[in-house]
C-alpha positions, 0 to 999 in steps of 0.5 A: 859131923862134916862141917862142909856139908851143913849147908845145901848147894845148887842141884843138891837133889843129885850132886852131894858135893864138888871138889877140887884137888891141887898136887904140888911138890917142893923143888928142893926135896925128892918127892915123898916116894923117897923116904926121907924123915928129916925132909918130911918134917921140913916140908910139914913145917914150911907148909904150915908156916906159909899158912899161918904166917899169911895173915892174922885171919888164916892164922886164927882159922887153920889148925894142923893135925899130924897123922902120928898124933891120931889114933887109927879110928880118928884117922878113919873118921877123917877119911870118911868125912873127905878131909884126908885120903886113905893114903895120907891116913896110912902115912901115920909117921910122916903125914899131916893135915892142915884145915880150916874151921869149916873143914872146906879147905884142906891141905894134906902134907906128905901124901903121894905128893908134898902137897895136896890142896883140896876145896869142898862145897855141897852141890854143884860148885866147881867154879867156886872150889877152883877158886878157893883152892887157887887162892890157897895155892897162891898163898903157899906159893908166896913162900914155897918153891914148887917143882914146876917145868916150862913145858910139863907144868907142875911135876908130881909123884904120879905122871897122871897128875903132871901138868895142872896137877888138878883133879876136879870131881863131883860126887853124885846120887843117882838112884833112878839111873841105877834102878833103870839099869841105865847107870852102866851105859851113863858110867861108859859114857863118862869114861868115853869122854875121859872122866874116871868114875869111882865110889864114894871114897875114890879109887878102889871104893865101891859103889854103895848107896848109888853114889858115884864120884866122877872126875877128870883123867887128864891134867897135861895139856888141858887148862884148869878152866877147860877141865871144869867146863868139860866136867860141868857140862857132863855133870849137867848132862847126867843130872838132866838124865836122872831128873828126867827118869826120876819124874817119869818114875813118879808118874808111872809107878807112883804106888811102887815108888812110895812104897819103896821109900816108905818101906826104907823109912819103916826099916830104919825106924825099927831095925835093931841091927843094920849093915853099912850096905843096907844102911847106905841102900835105905838112906839112898831111898829116903834121899829119893823120897826127899827129892821127889816130895814123898818125904817133906819133913826131912832135909837132904843135908841131914841125910848126907850127914847121916851117911857119914855118921854111919861108916865104921870110923865115924861110929867108932869115934862117936862111942869112943871105943873100937867095935867089931862088926856085930857091934857096928851093925847093932850101933848103926841100927840104933843110931839110925832108929833114934835119929829117924824116930825123933824127926 
């Protein structure tokens, strides 16, 4: 279960989550692109100690896990929970992650950069996640010397992260924009405004379940507040468009939309085998049903949790063993059937 998704955030009918990620490097070490096992270990220890020695509360709240101590299934599950990136999961020999009990404050170590600070919250809460990320950033900087240039800002292994080093993103569920065919125009609009559009697990991932991740592309020459304000403004525009289309759809095609929602619920309650793609599509229809009031006895937060649980790593972790594709589809069908039949 993704603990940070347990609560309901603002605009949760459209916005699944908000995230801010800060890229930082230590000035006394080569960037992680240059392999140096002794330096990698020193970076891990310095970052971890900067957290646990900050104060007693943080010492009790945060824990560290090294990638080399985790099985592949566990690392994949953490990717699916948005606790780590796919790239860190692949750095099983050198990577580590430090995170708090609520799993909404995460520090990835020895990924593309020495430090990737990440703050997550459900719904549209960009300003709050920025404040949380900056607080952890300040704590680490008290004991760590960052690679910083007066003109360029924070230095990164990737030039696109140089400057503020900040990536702010929102994860949006946009089923009606997808159904109407207007999603392509909306995504083009976001691109023209300087935003990147990716799938649910970031760069290279698919747009499954009508979920889209939108983030800033430019970090150099702009302030953190400017990035947040721009992303907030464009997100609100997309929310308004999706909500208006949703309202019109319910008015103009009430039977058709109810049929789509209840058919999806019926399949989930009875199917014996469900692929990941079909499961995401059906759960997207259920989310639409909840958002439009067609389904009244299910919570959006619970559906968001189901989306995580049916992913391959999370399913295999749940059953405690590796599963082939056929077994994954059967277990996914069983899990969804049981969860939705008992509600």
